[in-house]
N, C-alpha and C positions, 0 to 999 in steps of 0.2 A: 504494500500500500504506500502510495506516495505521501511525502510529508505534507504537501498542500491538502490532500484529502483528509489526513489525520487532523490537521488544524481546523478545517472547516467542520468536520464531524464533531470535534470537541467543542467548538464555539456554538454549534446548533444545540448540542446536548446541554451546555451550560445555560443557554438562552431559554430553553424549555422550562428550566427550574430557576427562573429569575430571582425570586425572593430568597431561596436557599443560597444561590450563588452570591447574591448581594451581601447577605449576612456573613457568609464565609469570607468573602473578600474584605468586608469591613473589619473582621477580626484580624486579618493580616495587616490591614492599614494601621490599626491601632497598635499592633505589635511592632511593626517596622518604625512607625513614627515615635513610639515610646523609646526604642533603642537609640534612634537618631537624636532625639531631643535630650535624652539623658546624657549621652556622650558629648553632645554639643555644649552642655553646661560645663562639663569638666574641661573640655578643650578651651572654652572661653576663660575659665579660671586660670588655666595655664598661660594663655596668651596675655591676659590682663596683668598677671603678676610679672611676666617678663617685660611687658611694656612699662610698668611702674618702675621696675628695676633699671631699665634703660633711661627713664626720665631722671632718676636720681643719680645714676652714674653709669658710664659705659661698661658693658659687660666684658670688654677687652682690657680693662685696667686692673692692675694688681697693686694693692697698697702694701708697701714694705716698710718695716720699722726695725730698729736694732733690737737685739735680744740680750743685751748686756746685763739686765737685771737678773735674769735667770742663769746666764752663763757669762761670767766676766771675760772669758776667753773668746767669746763670739766675735765675728768680724765686725769692723766698724763701717758705718755708712759715710764714705768719703768719695772722692773723685775716682780712686782706683776701684772701689766697689761698683760705681756706675759703669765703668769700662767693662768689668767682669760680667755684670748683668746683661749688657748689650751683646755679649758674645754667646749667650744662651740661645739655643735654637728656638725660633718663634718670636723673639723679642724685637720690637721695632725701635723702641727708644726708652731709656731710663731717665725720668725727669725728677730732679730733686724738688722738694717743697721748701722754698725759701720764704721766710716770713719774719717780720719785725713788728713791734707795736709802736704806733705813732698817733698823734692827734691830726685831724683834718680841719682846716680853717677855710672859711669862705666869708670874706668881709667881716662883719661883726658876729658871725656865727662860727661855732666850732663843735666838734663831737663832744658828747658829755664825758667820754672816757677814751682811752687809747684803743684804737681799732686795729685789727689785723691787716697789715699791708704785705701783700705777696709779690714776688718778683718772677716774671716769666718772660721768655722771648716770644717773638711773633710765631716762630716755628713751633715752639712747645704748645702754644695755645691752639694752633691748628691741629697738632697731633692729638691733643686732649679733646678736640671737638667743641671748643667753647664758641658760643654764639651770643650776640647782643640783641636786645629788644629795640634799642634806640642807638643811633650812631653806628660806628664801625669799630672793629678791633684795631689796635695800633699795629703799625707795620715795622719792618726792620730799621727804618730810618727815624722813627718817632722815639725821641729820647726823653721827652718831658710830657708824658701822657698818663692818664689814669682811667681805669674802668671801674664803675661803682655798682655795688649791689643795691637793689631796690630798698630793702629793709634798712640798709645802712643810712639811707637818706633821712630816716626818722630820728637818727641819733644827734642831729644838729640842733643846738640851742644857742641862745644868745650867751656871749661870754659872761661868766660869773653866775649863770643860772644853772639849775638842774632840771632834769626831765620830771614832769609830774606824771607818774605812771597811771594814775587814775584818769587823767585827761591828757594823754600824750599829744604832742604837737603834730600837725600834718607833715608828711614827708617834704623835705626840701626839694624844690624843683630846680634843675640845672639846665642851662642851654648847652646842648651837646655841641662840641667844637668851638665854643666861645668862652664859657666860664672857666676861670682859673682858680684852683685850690692851692692851699699850702699844706705840705706834709711836714709836720713838726715832730722831730725825733727827740727833743729835749724832755726829760722825764718830769721836770718841775717848771716847765716853761709857762704854765698857766698862771703862776703867781709872779706877775711882772714887777711887783714891789719888792720881792725878795730875790736877789740874784743868787744863782746856784753857787755852792761852795763845797770844797772837798772836806775830808775828815779833819783837817787841821784848821779849817775856817777860811782858807784862801778862796778868793773868788774864781769861778770857772766860767769861761765864755760858753754860752749855750750855742749849740750848732744852729746855723741858719736854716730856716725852713725851705724846702724845695718847692718851687712853683711848677704846677702841672696843669695841663689842660684836660678837661673832661672830654674824652673821646667817645665814650659809649656807656650804656646802662645795660646791665644784665637783665634778662626777662624775669617776670615774677616767679615762674615755675622753676628757676634755677636755684634750688635750695642751697646748693654748695656755696655759691658766691653771694647769697642774699645779704650777708652781714660782713662782707669783706670787700677789699678792693685790690686791684692788680696794677702794677706799674712795670715799665720795661726793666729787664734784668740788669742792664748797665746802670740805670739810676738806682736800682735797689742795692747793688753791690757798693756803690758810692755811699749811700745813706747808712748802710749797715756798718761800713768801715768807720764812718764818722761817729755813729752811735757807740760802737765798741770803744773808740778812743775817749769819748765823752764819759762813758761809764767807768772806765779805768781811772780817769781823773776824779770822778765823783766818789767811787768806792775803793780806790786803791788797786793794787795788782790783781785782786780777786775779781775785778770786773764788777758785774752786778750781783755777785754773791752766789750765782747758780753753780751747781756741781758740773764740772767738765768731765764727761765720760769718754772724750776722744772722738765723738761722732761729729762730723761736720754738718750733717743733715739729720733732722729728727725723723723725717719720712721721705720716702721716694715712691713715685708712681711709675710702674713699669707698664708701658703700652705694648700689647701683644698684637701680632698681625691679624689674628682672627680668633673666634671663640673656640675653635677646635684645639688650639694650643694653650689655652689659659691654664687648665688644670695641670698640665705637664710642666709648664714654666713655674707655676706656683709651687709644685712639689720640689723642683730644682732649687728654688730660692729657700724653701724650708730646709732642705738637705744641706744647703750652704751655711746654715746657722742663723738666718734671718727669720723674722716673724712676717709671714705673708698672708694676706687675706684678699679674696676677690668675691664680687657679687655672684660670679658663676658658681662658686662652691655652694652658696646658699640656694642658688637657683636649681642646682642639681638635686639638692635635698627636697626642694619644693616639687620638682618634677616627679620624684619618687612618690611623694604624698599625693600629688595630682593623679598619677597613674593608678594608685590604689583607689582613689575616689572614682575615677572613670570606670574601673573594673566593677566597682560596687554599683554605680549608676547603670552601667551597661547590663549587669546581671539583673537588676530590677526590671529594666526594659525587656530583657530576654524572656522573662516569665510570661509577658503578654504574647510574645511570638510563639512560645511553646504551647500556650493555650490555643492560639490560632492554628498551630500545626495539628493539634488534636481535632479542631473543628474541621480542617481540611480532610483528615482521615475519616471522620464521621460522615461528612458530606459524600465522599467517594464510596464509602460502604453502603450508604443509603441508595446511592445511584446504582450500585450493583444489584441490590435487592429489587429495585424498581425496573431494572433493565435485564433481568435474568433471561426472559424469553428472547429478547433481542440478541443477547450474547449467544444463546443456543442456536438461533437461526444463522448467525454469522459463522459459527463453527460448522454447521451442517453444509452451508454453501461453499465451504472451503477456505474460510479466513484463517490465516496463520495465527498461532497462539501469540507470537511476538507482536503481531498487529493489534490484537486485543489488548495486550499489555501496554503497548505504546499509546493506544487511544486513551486509556485511563491515566497514564503518566503525563500525557500532554495536557489533559484537563486539569490535573493537579498543578502542573507547571504553570499553566495560564493563570490559575487562581493566585499562585504565589507571585508571579511576575506582575500581574495587574495590581494586586494589593500592594506590592513593594513600590511600584511606580507611583501610585496614588499616595502612598505613605510618604514617599520622598517629597512630592509636591506639597502635601499637607504640612510636613515638617518645616519646609522653607517658609510657608505662610505663618505658622506659629512662631518660628524663630524671628521673623520680621516683627510680629506683634510684641513679642517679649522684649526685643531690643528697643522698640519704640515706646511701649507703655509699661513694661515691667518695673523699671526703677521707680516710676511715679506711683504705681499701684501698691507694690510690695516693699517699698522703701528700703529698710535696713537689710532685709533678707537678700535683695538683689544687689545692694551696695557692696556686699561681700564678694559677689561674683564680678562686679565691674562698676566703675564710677568714672565721672569726668569724661563722658562721651565714649567710653569703651563699651563693648558689646556684652550682653548677658548670655547670648547664645551664638556660637560660631559653627556653621556646618561646612567644612571643607569639601571639595568635590570627591575626594577619596572616600569620605564617610558615606555620602549619598550613593556612590557607585557600589560600595561594599554592602550597604543595606539592601540595595536592589538585588544584587547577586545572592546575598544570603537568604532573602525572602524567596527567591526563585528556587534555590536549592532546598529550602525547607519544604516548599510545595512539592518538589519532586520526590523528596524522601517520604513525605506524608502520603503520597499516592502509590508508593511502591508496594506496600502490603495489600491494599485493596486490588491493585493490578494483578498481583500474584493470585489472589483469591478468584478474580474473574477468569484467569487462565485455567484454574483448577476445576471450574464448574463442568459437570457432565452435560454434554450437548442434548441427550435425550431427556434428562431430568429438567433441563432448562426450558425445552420446548413445551413440556407438559405443564409448566408453571402458568397459572392463570393470573 
């Protein structure tokens, strides 16, 4: 029997029992859509978490710090260490975190306390993927420039005043490319009536503040740079040298009194070429004696938890499909009882047993395939509604799955295709035993059936 004839006979048979066919297909639709939607929630959780991690920090960055507190013989973070790190396979660049504390001044306003001032080169900022919401990043030729965090602009108050935290002032607004700030590295420079003096009471000249032009403002979502500012590394090195000289005069040879453990840098950021190399580079840094951390490590743990959740959700959805499979088997068995005489006639006129088997298998396959296809379409519709209205309707429950414009449900093409194939296979399997039963019917007994 030709395949076209099998399909047409199967379609006619299903159409004669429209209500039963509809209810059976509906069971498959519910089962397929349950699996798809349940898995889509887990996929969305995984995707949203990864997106949040990327917003906070690049997944290809590794934070490295010295391990001297636990191991006095651990390697130091200095320029030689940076060179060694850059030789590790997969490392693009090792970028030291350079920072000093200083006041920022703008006319009659200044920050209420010393803020973190960091030094980076134009190349390092590009490697780190920094972006500005207003203005531009400074280039290699910009020597007196500054980039400001949004929240840092709230720290400016009139000189001599303090911030009222119950009623904080509005953020200071700067004209990008025009306004000039002063970076003041003198520790006691706010008290202009009392000149700085060393431990013997001798007056010390306070370092002059550096004048810098506001080149850009970091966007609101850049949590890392919200409360800090960045200046070119050349200017930073100059200010740091002046500050160290000033502190030695102020405190004596002990400098600012801090313990010197031999590390030139407190932290280093290692940029890796891609996500696949992050964990291996991190392991190499830990083996070298440093303390290395990367968001990818945490992300891998979350992926394991997310996979467990997806398996659980998929299992819940699979129960519906198992029930649908039982429904298909029941429908096909009822079809055999109703068509016993028809089967007997087919055998008498010479129909092959394999043709009878194929006829029932094709019917079951069509039920699974049609139910799977409708289930996929239904799932996409529900996914759209969940993404559009879910967060507003279910608030906190859906906020755990996604927020800030992220999706509650994500159905990748592979999931839709897998659900369609799986539903079809379930239909085929469900029709196997009824088809075997139809093959085993006696032709004479079947013909006598009323």
